[in-house]
N, C-alpha and C positions, 0 to 999 in steps of 0.2 A: 847523311851524317846528322846526328842529334846535336842540338845546341845545349850548352851548359847554362843552367840557371833559368830563372823566370824573366820574362821580358819586362815585368813591372818592378824588378828588383831595385832599379835606380830611384824609385819613388819612396822607398822605405827610409824613414828618418826618425830621429828622436822627437817625440811629440809630448805635449802636455795633455792628459785626458781632459775632455771637455766637461765631464760631470763625474760624480761618484757612483753612478749607475747608468742604466739606459736612459738617455735624455728623454725620449718619447714616453717611456713607461713612467718615469718620475712625474712628468707633466700631467699624466692622466690618472695617477695614483694606482698604477698596476704593478705587477711584479715580473721578474724575469728568471730564467733558469741559469743561463750563463751569460757572461758579457763578452763583447768583442770590441777591440780597440783598433781603429783605423790608424795604421802606421804612416799614412801620408798626410792626414789632416787632424787627427786626435779625437775624432768623433767616437763616442761610446754608445754602443747599441746592444741590443739583446741578440741571442742566437735564434736560429730557426726552430729550435725546440721550445722556445718561449711562446706564451699564448698569442702575443701580438706580432711576432715574426718581423720585426722592423728591418733587419738587413734585407729581406726579400722585397721590401717596399721602398728602398732607397731610390732616388731619382737617378736614372742612368746618365743624365747630363752632368752629374757630379763627378763622373769617372769611376775608375776602379777604387775599391776600398781594400787596402792590404791589411789583413789581420794577422 
């Protein structure tokens, strides 16, 4: 039997974005292609198509980032 929904669905909440763009790209003066908002903590990062690919570099100890 298949389960309904995602196991991380309970972590989705209303969040305040942490920045007006990718936090890491802004700090280094770089650019991004698309932005991703973590719906569990509010972190704003760039997508995997962006030059710096920050979502792929997130520390796994932080847990899942629901976008």
